[in-house]
NUNU-8677 format. One record per residue (C-alpha): residue number from 1; x, y, z. Coordinates in steps of 0.5 Angstrom, whole numbers. Example, Ala and Ser with C-alpha at 12.3 -4.5 7.8 and 13.67 -1.06 7.14 Angstrom:
BEGIN
@pos 1	X 25	Y -9	Z 16
@pos 2	X 27	Y -2	Z 14
//
This chain:
BEGIN
@pos 1	X 59	Y -80	Z -8
@pos 2	X 58	Y -75	Z -13
@pos 3	X 65	Y -72	Z -15
@pos 4	X 66	Y -65	Z -13
@pos 5	X 69	Y -64	Z -20
@pos 6	X 63	Y -64	Z -24
@pos 7	X 56	Y -61	Z -22
@pos 8	X 53	Y -67	Z -20
@pos 9	X 45	Y -68	Z -18
@pos 10	X 47	Y -73	Z -13
@pos 11	X 50	Y -67	Z -10
@pos 12	X 44	Y -65	Z -7
@pos 13	X 42	Y -73	Z -4
@pos 14	X 45	Y -78	Z 1
@pos 15	X 47	Y -84	Z -2
@pos 16	X 45	Y -90	Z 3
@pos 17	X 46	Y -96	Z -1
@pos 18	X 48	Y -98	Z -8
@pos 19	X 46	Y -105	Z -10
@pos 20	X 47	Y -109	Z -16
@pos 21	X 47	Y -106	Z -24
@pos 22	X 48	Y -99	Z -21
@pos 23	X 41	Y -98	Z -17
@pos 24	X 43	Y -94	Z -11
@pos 25	X 38	Y -91	Z -6
@pos 26	X 38	Y -85	Z -3
@pos 27	X 36	Y -80	Z 2
@pos 28	X 34	Y -72	Z 1
@pos 29	X 39	Y -68	Z 4
@pos 30	X 32	Y -63	Z 4
@pos 31	X 27	Y -66	Z 7
@pos 32	X 29	Y -74	Z 8
@pos 33	X 25	Y -77	Z 3
@pos 34	X 29	Y -85	Z 0
@pos 35	X 29	Y -84	Z -8
@pos 36	X 32	Y -91	Z -12
@pos 37	X 34	Y -90	Z -19
@pos 38	X 40	Y -93	Z -23
@pos 39	X 46	Y -88	Z -22
@pos 40	X 46	Y -86	Z -30
@pos 41	X 38	Y -85	Z -30
@pos 42	X 37	Y -79	Z -26
@pos 43	X 30	Y -76	Z -28
@pos 44	X 29	Y -78	Z -22
@pos 45	X 33	Y -74	Z -17
@pos 46	X 31	Y -68	Z -22
@pos 47	X 24	Y -69	Z -22
@pos 48	X 24	Y -69	Z -15
@pos 49	X 28	Y -62	Z -14
@pos 50	X 24	Y -59	Z -18
@pos 51	X 18	Y -61	Z -15
@pos 52	X 19	Y -60	Z -7
@pos 53	X 25	Y -56	Z -7
@pos 54	X 25	Y -50	Z -13
@pos 55	X 31	Y -47	Z -10
@pos 56	X 35	Y -52	Z -10
@pos 57	X 33	Y -54	Z -17
@pos 58	X 35	Y -47	Z -20
@pos 59	X 41	Y -47	Z -16
@pos 60	X 43	Y -53	Z -20
@pos 61	X 41	Y -51	Z -27
@pos 62	X 45	Y -45	Z -25
@pos 63	X 51	Y -49	Z -23
@pos 64	X 50	Y -53	Z -30
@pos 65	X 50	Y -47	Z -33
@pos 66	X 56	Y -44	Z -31
@pos 67	X 60	Y -51	Z -32
@pos 68	X 58	Y -51	Z -39
@pos 69	X 59	Y -43	Z -40
@pos 70	X 66	Y -44	Z -37
@pos 71	X 68	Y -50	Z -42
@pos 72	X 66	Y -46	Z -48
@pos 73	X 70	Y -40	Z -46
@pos 74	X 76	Y -45	Z -46
@pos 75	X 75	Y -47	Z -53
@pos 76	X 72	Y -40	Z -55
@pos 77	X 69	Y -38	Z -62
@pos 78	X 71	Y -41	Z -68
@pos 79	X 76	Y -34	Z -72
@pos 80	X 73	Y -30	Z -68
@pos 81	X 65	Y -30	Z -70
@pos 82	X 60	Y -28	Z -65
@pos 83	X 56	Y -35	Z -64
@pos 84	X 50	Y -36	Z -67
@pos 85	X 44	Y -38	Z -65
@pos 86	X 46	Y -45	Z -69
@pos 87	X 52	Y -45	Z -66
@pos 88	X 55	Y -52	Z -61
@pos 89	X 54	Y -50	Z -54
@pos 90	X 49	Y -44	Z -55
@pos 91	X 43	Y -46	Z -57
@pos 92	X 37	Y -42	Z -55
@pos 93	X 33	Y -43	Z -50
@pos 94	X 25	Y -48	Z -51
@pos 95	X 20	Y -44	Z -50
@pos 96	X 18	Y -49	Z -44
@pos 97	X 25	Y -48	Z -41
@pos 98	X 24	Y -45	Z -33
@pos 99	X 30	Y -40	Z -35
@pos 100	X 26	Y -38	Z -41
@pos 101	X 20	Y -36	Z -36
@pos 102	X 23	Y -33	Z -30
@pos 103	X 26	Y -28	Z -35
@pos 104	X 20	Y -27	Z -39
@pos 105	X 17	Y -26	Z -32
@pos 106	X 21	Y -21	Z -30
@pos 107	X 21	Y -17	Z -36
@pos 108	X 14	Y -17	Z -35
@pos 109	X 14	Y -14	Z -26
@pos 110	X 18	Y -9	Z -30
@pos 111	X 13	Y -7	Z -34
@pos 112	X 8	Y -7	Z -28
@pos 113	X 11	Y -4	Z -23
@pos 114	X 15	Y 2	Z -27
@pos 115	X 7	Y 3	Z -32
@pos 116	X 12	Y 1	Z -39
@pos 117	X 8	Y 0	Z -45
@pos 118	X 9	Y -7	Z -47
@pos 119	X 12	Y -5	Z -53
@pos 120	X 19	Y -4	Z -50
@pos 121	X 20	Y -11	Z -51
@pos 122	X 21	Y -10	Z -59
@pos 123	X 25	Y -4	Z -58
@pos 124	X 32	Y -5	Z -60
@pos 125	X 36	Y -3	Z -55
@pos 126	X 31	Y -7	Z -49
@pos 127	X 34	Y -13	Z -55
@pos 128	X 40	Y -11	Z -54
@pos 129	X 41	Y -11	Z -47
@pos 130	X 38	Y -18	Z -47
@pos 131	X 42	Y -21	Z -52
@pos 132	X 48	Y -19	Z -47
@pos 133	X 45	Y -21	Z -40
@pos 134	X 43	Y -28	Z -43
@pos 135	X 45	Y -30	Z -51
@pos 136	X 41	Y -36	Z -50
@pos 137	X 34	Y -32	Z -49
@pos 138	X 29	Y -31	Z -54
@pos 139	X 25	Y -25	Z -54
@pos 140	X 18	Y -26	Z -54
@pos 141	X 14	Y -21	Z -59
@pos 142	X 9	Y -15	Z -56
@pos 143	X 2	Y -19	Z -57
@pos 144	X 5	Y -24	Z -51
@pos 145	X 5	Y -20	Z -46
@pos 146	X -1	Y -15	Z -48
@pos 147	X -6	Y -21	Z -50
@pos 148	X -3	Y -27	Z -46
@pos 149	X 1	Y -25	Z -40
@pos 150	X -2	Y -19	Z -37
@pos 151	X -9	Y -23	Z -38
@pos 152	X -7	Y -29	Z -34
@pos 153	X -4	Y -25	Z -28
@pos 154	X -9	Y -21	Z -28
@pos 155	X -14	Y -28	Z -28
@pos 156	X -9	Y -30	Z -22
@pos 157	X -11	Y -24	Z -18
@pos 158	X -18	Y -25	Z -19
@pos 159	X -19	Y -31	Z -18
@pos 160	X -15	Y -30	Z -11
@pos 161	X -18	Y -24	Z -9
@pos 162	X -25	Y -28	Z -9
@pos 163	X -22	Y -33	Z -6
@pos 164	X -20	Y -29	Z 0
@pos 165	X -27	Y -24	Z 0
@pos 166	X -31	Y -32	Z 1
@pos 167	X -29	Y -32	Z 8
@pos 168	X -30	Y -25	Z 10
@pos 169	X -35	Y -22	Z 14
@pos 170	X -36	Y -15	Z 12
@pos 171	X -32	Y -10	Z 8
@pos 172	X -30	Y -2	Z 8
@pos 173	X -29	Y -1	Z 0
@pos 174	X -26	Y 7	Z -3
@pos 175	X -27	Y 9	Z -10
@pos 176	X -21	Y 13	Z -13
@pos 177	X -23	Y 17	Z -20
@pos 178	X -17	Y 20	Z -23
@pos 179	X -18	Y 25	Z -30
@pos 180	X -12	Y 26	Z -35
@pos 181	X -14	Y 32	Z -39
@pos 182	X -9	Y 31	Z -44
@pos 183	X -11	Y 25	Z -46
@pos 184	X -20	Y 25	Z -44
@pos 185	X -20	Y 20	Z -40
@pos 186	X -22	Y 17	Z -34
@pos 187	X -20	Y 12	Z -29
@pos 188	X -24	Y 9	Z -23
@pos 189	X -21	Y 5	Z -18
@pos 190	X -25	Y 0	Z -14
@pos 191	X -20	Y -2	Z -7
@pos 192	X -24	Y -7	Z -2
@pos 193	X -21	Y -8	Z 5
@pos 194	X -23	Y -14	Z 10
@pos 195	X -21	Y -18	Z 15
@pos 196	X -20	Y -25	Z 15
@pos 197	X -20	Y -31	Z 19
@pos 198	X -14	Y -29	Z 22
@pos 199	X -16	Y -22	Z 25
@pos 200	X -11	Y -19	Z 19
@pos 201	X -13	Y -13	Z 15
@pos 202	X -12	Y -14	Z 7
@pos 203	X -13	Y -9	Z 2
@pos 204	X -14	Y -12	Z -6
@pos 205	X -16	Y -7	Z -13
@pos 206	X -22	Y -11	Z -16
@pos 207	X -22	Y -7	Z -22
@pos 208	X -18	Y -1	Z -25
@pos 209	X -24	Y 2	Z -30
@pos 210	X -23	Y 7	Z -36
@pos 211	X -30	Y 11	Z -36
@pos 212	X -32	Y 15	Z -41
@pos 213	X -35	Y 21	Z -37
@pos 214	X -33	Y 23	Z -31
@pos 215	X -38	Y 27	Z -29
@pos 216	X -42	Y 20	Z -29
@pos 217	X -44	Y 19	Z -22
@pos 218	X -49	Y 14	Z -24
@pos 219	X -45	Y 10	Z -28
@pos 220	X -40	Y 10	Z -24
@pos 221	X -44	Y 8	Z -18
@pos 222	X -47	Y 3	Z -23
@pos 223	X -40	Y 0	Z -25
@pos 224	X -38	Y -1	Z -17
@pos 225	X -45	Y -5	Z -17
@pos 226	X -43	Y -10	Z -22
@pos 227	X -36	Y -11	Z -19
@pos 228	X -40	Y -12	Z -12
@pos 229	X -43	Y -17	Z -15
@pos 230	X -37	Y -20	Z -19
@pos 231	X -33	Y -21	Z -13
@pos 232	X -40	Y -23	Z -8
@pos 233	X -39	Y -17	Z -3
@pos 234	X -46	Y -15	Z -5
@pos 235	X -49	Y -14	Z 2
@pos 236	X -42	Y -14	Z 5
@pos 237	X -39	Y -8	Z 5
@pos 238	X -40	Y -3	Z 11
@pos 239	X -38	Y 4	Z 9
@pos 240	X -36	Y 7	Z 2
@pos 241	X -30	Y 11	Z 2
@pos 242	X -32	Y 16	Z -4
@pos 243	X -29	Y 22	Z -6
@pos 244	X -29	Y 23	Z -14
@pos 245	X -27	Y 30	Z -15
@pos 246	X -22	Y 28	Z -20
@pos 247	X -15	Y 26	Z -17
@pos 248	X -12	Y 30	Z -22
@pos 249	X -15	Y 36	Z -18
@pos 250	X -13	Y 34	Z -12
@pos 251	X -6	Y 33	Z -13
@pos 252	X -1	Y 32	Z -7
@pos 253	X 0	Y 39	Z -3
@pos 254	X 7	Y 42	Z -3
@pos 255	X 10	Y 47	Z 1
@pos 256	X 9	Y 54	Z -3
@pos 257	X 15	Y 56	Z -5
@pos 258	X 19	Y 50	Z -3
@pos 259	X 20	Y 47	Z -10
@pos 260	X 25	Y 42	Z -9
@pos 261	X 29	Y 39	Z -15
@pos 262	X 25	Y 33	Z -19
@pos 263	X 18	Y 35	Z -17
@pos 264	X 16	Y 37	Z -24
@pos 265	X 15	Y 43	Z -26
@pos 266	X 16	Y 49	Z -20
@pos 267	X 10	Y 52	Z -18
@pos 268	X 10	Y 59	Z -21
@pos 269	X 11	Y 64	Z -16
@pos 270	X 11	Y 59	Z -11
@pos 271	X 3	Y 60	Z -11
@pos 272	X 1	Y 55	Z -14
@pos 273	X 0	Y 50	Z -8
@pos 274	X -3	Y 55	Z -5
@pos 275	X -9	Y 57	Z -12
@pos 276	X -11	Y 50	Z -15
@pos 277	X -16	Y 49	Z -10
@pos 278	X -21	Y 54	Z -13
@pos 279	X -23	Y 49	Z -20
@pos 280	X -28	Y 52	Z -25
@pos 281	X -34	Y 55	Z -24
@pos 282	X -37	Y 49	Z -29
@pos 283	X -33	Y 44	Z -25
@pos 284	X -35	Y 46	Z -19
@pos 285	X -41	Y 45	Z -20
@pos 286	X -41	Y 39	Z -23
@pos 287	X -36	Y 36	Z -16
@pos 288	X -42	Y 39	Z -12
@pos 289	X -47	Y 35	Z -16
@pos 290	X -43	Y 28	Z -15
@pos 291	X -42	Y 30	Z -8
@pos 292	X -50	Y 30	Z -7
@pos 293	X -51	Y 24	Z -12
@pos 294	X -46	Y 20	Z -8
@pos 295	X -50	Y 22	Z -2
@pos 296	X -57	Y 21	Z -5
@pos 297	X -54	Y 13	Z -6
@pos 298	X -51	Y 11	Z -2
@pos 299	X -53	Y 15	Z 5
@pos 300	X -50	Y 14	Z 12
@pos 301	X -45	Y 8	Z 9
@pos 302	X -41	Y 14	Z 4
@pos 303	X -35	Y 17	Z 9
@pos 304	X -29	Y 22	Z 6
@pos 305	X -22	Y 20	Z 7
@pos 306	X -19	Y 23	Z 14
@pos 307	X -12	Y 23	Z 10
@pos 308	X -14	Y 27	Z 6
@pos 309	X -18	Y 32	Z 9
@pos 310	X -12	Y 33	Z 13
@pos 311	X -8	Y 34	Z 9
@pos 312	X -13	Y 40	Z 6
@pos 313	X -13	Y 43	Z 13
@pos 314	X -5	Y 44	Z 13
@pos 315	X -6	Y 46	Z 6
@pos 316	X -12	Y 51	Z 8
@pos 317	X -7	Y 53	Z 14
@pos 318	X 0	Y 55	Z 10
@pos 319	X -3	Y 59	Z 5
@pos 320	X -6	Y 64	Z 11
@pos 321	X 0	Y 67	Z 11
@pos 322	X 3	Y 68	Z 4
@pos 323	X 9	Y 71	Z 8
@pos 324	X 12	Y 63	Z 9
@pos 325	X 13	Y 63	Z 2
@pos 326	X 19	Y 67	Z 1
@pos 327	X 23	Y 63	Z 7
@pos 328	X 21	Y 57	Z 4
@pos 329	X 23	Y 59	Z -4
@pos 330	X 30	Y 61	Z -1
@pos 331	X 31	Y 54	Z 4
@pos 332	X 28	Y 50	Z -3
@pos 333	X 34	Y 54	Z -7
@pos 334	X 39	Y 52	Z -2
@pos 335	X 37	Y 45	Z -2
@pos 336	X 38	Y 44	Z -10
@pos 337	X 45	Y 48	Z -9
@pos 338	X 47	Y 44	Z -4
@pos 339	X 45	Y 37	Z -7
@pos 340	X 47	Y 39	Z -13
@pos 341	X 54	Y 41	Z -11
@pos 342	X 56	Y 38	Z -5
@pos 343	X 59	Y 29	Z -4
@pos 344	X 54	Y 26	Z -2
@pos 345	X 58	Y 22	Z 4
@pos 346	X 58	Y 30	Z 7
@pos 347	X 51	Y 30	Z 7
@pos 348	X 49	Y 23	Z 11
@pos 349	X 50	Y 28	Z 18
@pos 350	X 45	Y 33	Z 16
@pos 351	X 40	Y 28	Z 12
@pos 352	X 42	Y 21	Z 15
@pos 353	X 45	Y 14	Z 13
@pos 354	X 38	Y 12	Z 11
@pos 355	X 36	Y 17	Z 7
@pos 356	X 43	Y 19	Z 4
@pos 357	X 40	Y 17	Z -3
@pos 358	X 31	Y 18	Z -1
@pos 359	X 32	Y 25	Z -1
@pos 360	X 35	Y 26	Z -7
@pos 361	X 29	Y 22	Z -10
@pos 362	X 24	Y 25	Z -14
@pos 363	X 18	Y 21	Z -10
@pos 364	X 20	Y 23	Z -3
@pos 365	X 20	Y 30	Z -4
@pos 366	X 12	Y 30	Z -8
@pos 367	X 8	Y 32	Z -1
@pos 368	X 8	Y 37	Z 4
@pos 369	X 10	Y 32	Z 10
@pos 370	X 15	Y 29	Z 7
@pos 371	X 18	Y 35	Z 5
@pos 372	X 18	Y 38	Z 12
@pos 373	X 22	Y 32	Z 14
@pos 374	X 28	Y 35	Z 9
@pos 375	X 26	Y 42	Z 11
@pos 376	X 27	Y 40	Z 19
@pos 377	X 33	Y 37	Z 17
@pos 378	X 36	Y 43	Z 14
@pos 379	X 33	Y 47	Z 20
@pos 380	X 37	Y 43	Z 24
@pos 381	X 43	Y 44	Z 21
@pos 382	X 43	Y 51	Z 18
@pos 383	X 49	Y 53	Z 20
@pos 384	X 52	Y 48	Z 17
@pos 385	X 49	Y 47	Z 11
@pos 386	X 51	Y 55	Z 10
@pos 387	X 58	Y 54	Z 12
@pos 388	X 59	Y 49	Z 6
@pos 389	X 56	Y 53	Z 1
@pos 390	X 60	Y 59	Z -3
@pos 391	X 54	Y 64	Z -5
@pos 392	X 52	Y 69	Z 0
@pos 393	X 45	Y 70	Z -4
@pos 394	X 43	Y 63	Z -1
@pos 395	X 44	Y 65	Z 6
@pos 396	X 38	Y 66	Z 10
@pos 397	X 36	Y 72	Z 15
@pos 398	X 35	Y 70	Z 22
@pos 399	X 27	Y 73	Z 21
@pos 400	X 27	Y 68	Z 15
@pos 401	X 30	Y 62	Z 19
@pos 402	X 25	Y 64	Z 25
@pos 403	X 19	Y 62	Z 21
@pos 404	X 21	Y 57	Z 19
@pos 405	X 23	Y 55	Z 26
@pos 406	X 16	Y 55	Z 28
@pos 407	X 13	Y 53	Z 22
@pos 408	X 16	Y 46	Z 24
@pos 409	X 14	Y 46	Z 30
@pos 410	X 7	Y 48	Z 28
@pos 411	X 6	Y 42	Z 23
@pos 412	X 10	Y 37	Z 27
@pos 413	X 3	Y 34	Z 31
@pos 414	X 0	Y 35	Z 23
@pos 415	X 6	Y 31	Z 20
@pos 416	X 6	Y 26	Z 26
@pos 417	X -2	Y 24	Z 25
@pos 418	X -1	Y 24	Z 17
@pos 419	X 5	Y 18	Z 18
@pos 420	X 0	Y 15	Z 24
@pos 421	X -5	Y 13	Z 19
@pos 422	X -2	Y 11	Z 13
@pos 423	X -1	Y 4	Z 11
@pos 424	X -6	Y -1	Z 10
@pos 425	X -3	Y -7	Z 14
@pos 426	X -5	Y -4	Z 21
@pos 427	X -12	Y -1	Z 23
@pos 428	X -13	Y 7	Z 22
@pos 429	X -19	Y 9	Z 23
@pos 430	X -19	Y 9	Z 31
@pos 431	X -13	Y 14	Z 30
@pos 432	X -16	Y 20	Z 27
@pos 433	X -21	Y 23	Z 33
@pos 434	X -15	Y 22	Z 38
@pos 435	X -12	Y 26	Z 33
@pos 436	X -16	Y 31	Z 32
@pos 437	X -16	Y 32	Z 40
@pos 438	X -9	Y 32	Z 40
@pos 439	X -9	Y 37	Z 34
@pos 440	X -14	Y 43	Z 38
@pos 441	X -10	Y 42	Z 44
@pos 442	X -3	Y 43	Z 41
@pos 443	X -5	Y 49	Z 36
@pos 444	X -9	Y 52	Z 43
@pos 445	X -2	Y 51	Z 46
@pos 446	X 3	Y 53	Z 41
@pos 447	X 6	Y 60	Z 42
@pos 448	X 9	Y 63	Z 35
@pos 449	X 11	Y 70	Z 34
@pos 450	X 12	Y 70	Z 26
@pos 451	X 7	Y 65	Z 25
@pos 452	X 1	Y 66	Z 29
@pos 453	X -3	Y 67	Z 21
@pos 454	X -2	Y 60	Z 20
@pos 455	X -4	Y 58	Z 27
@pos 456	X -10	Y 61	Z 26
@pos 457	X -12	Y 58	Z 19
@pos 458	X -10	Y 52	Z 22
@pos 459	X -16	Y 51	Z 27
@pos 460	X -21	Y 54	Z 23
@pos 461	X -19	Y 49	Z 17
@pos 462	X -19	Y 43	Z 23
@pos 463	X -26	Y 46	Z 26
@pos 464	X -28	Y 47	Z 18
@pos 465	X -27	Y 39	Z 15
@pos 466	X -25	Y 35	Z 21
@pos 467	X -29	Y 37	Z 28
@pos 468	X -35	Y 33	Z 25
@pos 469	X -32	Y 27	Z 27
@pos 470	X -32	Y 27	Z 35
@pos 471	X -39	Y 26	Z 34
@pos 472	X -40	Y 21	Z 28
@pos 473	X -42	Y 15	Z 31
@pos 474	X -38	Y 10	Z 27
@pos 475	X -31	Y 15	Z 29
@pos 476	X -34	Y 14	Z 37
@pos 477	X -34	Y 6	Z 36
@pos 478	X -27	Y 5	Z 33
@pos 479	X -23	Y 9	Z 38
@pos 480	X -27	Y 6	Z 44
@pos 481	X -27	Y 0	Z 41
@pos 482	X -19	Y 1	Z 40
@pos 483	X -16	Y -2	Z 47
@pos 484	X -11	Y 3	Z 48
@pos 485	X -16	Y 8	Z 48
@pos 486	X -22	Y 5	Z 51
@pos 487	X -26	Y 12	Z 53
@pos 488	X -20	Y 14	Z 56
@pos 489	X -20	Y 21	Z 50
@pos 490	X -28	Y 22	Z 52
@pos 491	X -30	Y 29	Z 56
@pos 492	X -37	Y 26	Z 57
@pos 493	X -36	Y 18	Z 58
@pos 494	X -44	Y 16	Z 59
@pos 495	X -45	Y 21	Z 53
@pos 496	X -41	Y 16	Z 48
@pos 497	X -42	Y 10	Z 53
@pos 498	X -49	Y 11	Z 50
@pos 499	X -47	Y 13	Z 42
@pos 500	X -43	Y 6	Z 43
@pos 501	X -49	Y 2	Z 45
@pos 502	X -54	Y 5	Z 40
@pos 503	X -48	Y 4	Z 34
@pos 504	X -46	Y -4	Z 36
@pos 505	X -54	Y -4	Z 37
@pos 506	X -55	Y -4	Z 30
@pos 507	X -49	Y -9	Z 28
@pos 508	X -52	Y -14	Z 33
@pos 509	X -59	Y -17	Z 30
@pos 510	X -59	Y -23	Z 34
@pos 511	X -59	Y -23	Z 41
@pos 512	X -54	Y -26	Z 45
@pos 513	X -60	Y -30	Z 49
@pos 514	X -63	Y -33	Z 43
@pos 515	X -56	Y -35	Z 41
@pos 516	X -54	Y -39	Z 48
@pos 517	X -62	Y -42	Z 46
@pos 518	X -60	Y -45	Z 40
@pos 519	X -54	Y -48	Z 43
@pos 520	X -54	Y -56	Z 44
@pos 521	X -51	Y -59	Z 50
@pos 522	X -45	Y -62	Z 50
@pos 523	X -44	Y -70	Z 50
@pos 524	X -42	Y -70	Z 58
@pos 525	X -48	Y -66	Z 60
@pos 526	X -53	Y -72	Z 57
@pos 527	X -49	Y -77	Z 59
@pos 528	X -52	Y -81	Z 66
@pos 529	X -45	Y -84	Z 67
@pos 530	X -43	Y -77	Z 69
@pos 531	X -49	Y -75	Z 73
@pos 532	X -45	Y -77	Z 80
@pos 533	X -40	Y -71	Z 79
@pos 534	X -43	Y -63	Z 81
@pos 535	X -45	Y -60	Z 75
@pos 536	X -43	Y -53	Z 73
@pos 537	X -47	Y -47	Z 73
@pos 538	X -50	Y -45	Z 66
@pos 539	X -46	Y -39	Z 64
@pos 540	X -51	Y -35	Z 61
@pos 541	X -49	Y -31	Z 55
@pos 542	X -48	Y -23	Z 57
@pos 543	X -51	Y -18	Z 53
@pos 544	X -48	Y -12	Z 50
@pos 545	X -49	Y -7	Z 56
@pos 546	X -45	Y -12	Z 60
@pos 547	X -39	Y -14	Z 55
@pos 548	X -39	Y -6	Z 54
@pos 549	X -38	Y -6	Z 62
@pos 550	X -33	Y -12	Z 63
@pos 551	X -29	Y -8	Z 57
@pos 552	X -28	Y -1	Z 59
@pos 553	X -27	Y -4	Z 66
@pos 554	X -20	Y -7	Z 64
@pos 555	X -14	Y -2	Z 64
@pos 556	X -12	Y 0	Z 56
@pos 557	X -6	Y -4	Z 53
@pos 558	X -2	Y -2	Z 47
@pos 559	X -3	Y -8	Z 44
@pos 560	X -5	Y -9	Z 37
@pos 561	X -12	Y -8	Z 36
@pos 562	X -13	Y -14	Z 31
@pos 563	X -9	Y -19	Z 36
@pos 564	X -13	Y -17	Z 41
@pos 565	X -20	Y -17	Z 39
@pos 566	X -19	Y -24	Z 36
@pos 567	X -16	Y -27	Z 44
@pos 568	X -22	Y -23	Z 46
@pos 569	X -27	Y -26	Z 41
@pos 570	X -30	Y -31	Z 46
@pos 571	X -30	Y -27	Z 52
@pos 572	X -33	Y -22	Z 48
@pos 573	X -36	Y -24	Z 42
@pos 574	X -42	Y -18	Z 40
@pos 575	X -37	Y -12	Z 42
@pos 576	X -31	Y -17	Z 38
@pos 577	X -36	Y -18	Z 31
@pos 578	X -37	Y -10	Z 31
@pos 579	X -30	Y -8	Z 32
@pos 580	X -29	Y -14	Z 27
@pos 581	X -33	Y -9	Z 22
@pos 582	X -32	Y -3	Z 24
@pos 583	X -23	Y -3	Z 23
@pos 584	X -24	Y -5	Z 16
@pos 585	X -24	Y 3	Z 14
@pos 586	X -19	Y 5	Z 12
@pos 587	X -17	Y 12	Z 15
@pos 588	X -11	Y 13	Z 9
@pos 589	X -11	Y 13	Z 2
@pos 590	X -10	Y 7	Z -2
@pos 591	X -4	Y 5	Z -7
@pos 592	X -8	Y 6	Z -13
@pos 593	X -10	Y 14	Z -11
@pos 594	X -2	Y 14	Z -10
@pos 595	X -1	Y 10	Z -16
@pos 596	X -6	Y 15	Z -21
@pos 597	X -2	Y 21	Z -18
@pos 598	X 4	Y 18	Z -20
@pos 599	X 1	Y 17	Z -27
@pos 600	X -1	Y 24	Z -27
@pos 601	X 6	Y 27	Z -25
@pos 602	X 10	Y 23	Z -30
@pos 603	X 6	Y 20	Z -36
@pos 604	X 5	Y 27	Z -39
@pos 605	X 7	Y 29	Z -47
@pos 606	X 11	Y 34	Z -45
@pos 607	X 15	Y 29	Z -42
@pos 608	X 16	Y 25	Z -48
@pos 609	X 12	Y 19	Z -43
@pos 610	X 5	Y 17	Z -45
@pos 611	X 0	Y 12	Z -43
@pos 612	X 1	Y 6	Z -44
@pos 613	X -6	Y 3	Z -48
@pos 614	X -7	Y -2	Z -43
@pos 615	X -6	Y 3	Z -37
@pos 616	X -12	Y 0	Z -33
@pos 617	X -9	Y -7	Z -34
@pos 618	X -2	Y -4	Z -31
@pos 619	X -5	Y 0	Z -26
@pos 620	X -10	Y -7	Z -24
@pos 621	X -3	Y -11	Z -22
@pos 622	X 1	Y -6	Z -20
@pos 623	X -4	Y -5	Z -14
@pos 624	X -4	Y -12	Z -13
@pos 625	X 3	Y -14	Z -14
@pos 626	X 4	Y -17	Z -7
@pos 627	X -2	Y -22	Z -9
@pos 628	X 2	Y -24	Z -15
@pos 629	X 9	Y -24	Z -12
@pos 630	X 9	Y -23	Z -5
//
């Protein structure tokens, strides 16, 4: 057995026998593979670890490095000089060395995740940091990352996405537009949503394209057609979620006056959030023309994003009461003062141990629902917060506290609905219709004394923006095919059942009887050898009406919709086919939309951060980060 005083590759193998001339046979401790080699020639053992057990190989290399550095530290650099590249024991990595590649990949990951310019690898301070952390690493030039590494990652993502989409029967697509006024550029994000063969929902950004003219809808649709063709999804697209008003004009809504630290520039007098809804006349005309052109080109396949419509309802409802801005502004000043002056451990009982850092992070305070969570925690612990501050001007009056309590109570179901549809790994389209019904019921029953204008504004916005989905065949079908709802939400089940049958009929062109007649009898039925066995009655294929009747007769279940239809695809082949298509439609915003909002907030000239030249590539890789590094 290898000596424990030194690092040996044989530590990862069990020696079975040792023959003449130093030849040994050993079994891999991880997989049991038998390997023969001479004790003095260990390349076979190293090759096995490197090919089959990468983690063990990395551990072996790391131990060798530690051992080598320990020996170097014992002797020390001669005459106090810094060891140079040519000094003994401190040779630079070879470009083919896996450690060189791992560090280069880690740098590329940082550039992608943080949307940094590739020139950062040539900054003097960055290179000094690399020298301190790993002197043997050879810094790569900017053009290597920009012209070789990043394009290689793009090719990997494209190949993986095309391979995954080959097996998709249908998909839905989200189109997101972002425009930067300070650089005059626009970007179009095309995200594809599909359900794979194992009934898991997946999303991938197919492209992030620079647009010279963001108002040219025909150009955007032409780009979309080319992308669909290149990824092989032409003819598979079921719905297109498109809101092509530029992202800069639909920035995340924040509670008016509730300006928390890290949110960027504060809203002037707390009015910006309520007034930025109205673009200029020319801009509004352009947006309306874009929507009309989209409707003409995409027809009924185009829908709006449910989560964005819900946020607009909240915005219009809260802005219906200008009086709420002052209490929110005072609460924000109290919050900013507390987190700046009070030790974080004292605030754990207010904001919770799991959020002891998140509530100070700018990205966590970007949207109204995240701010509402903070506001609720403050309202519930207002007495404690006022006790630990030493400024009377930050103390809220009883009327102001009552207004904030009512606001939290009124908006809590909206927050719940917004949180419920977030995420791209579960079915969200089936939640839209029940959410609207629940919000209507909540607004009709809630009792307020200070926020009645907000309740009225929310009700009007909900009717104007979201009432239409209650009769939309897509939402009716998605909600009914969700096993936790079925038709339990319906006040007219016969009518909604008929809507569902008509919608299902559009997506099942092959009748079950035709499909059944094409099926070949099993070999046992054709064999005379088993003629003495009583034949079972031939199973007749069910019609859509029969499948739906049997499905609705079963009790609702909380089982995940995708796993339910995976399990029931044999019992309900026609309904499962429609479910697999309908459930691809997202009700939430996409990752690229969130990245666009991040870019709008952080990469600004006044913040000394400019757009990287290859921003479209970085956004594409950041949105598809999980495909490369899950």
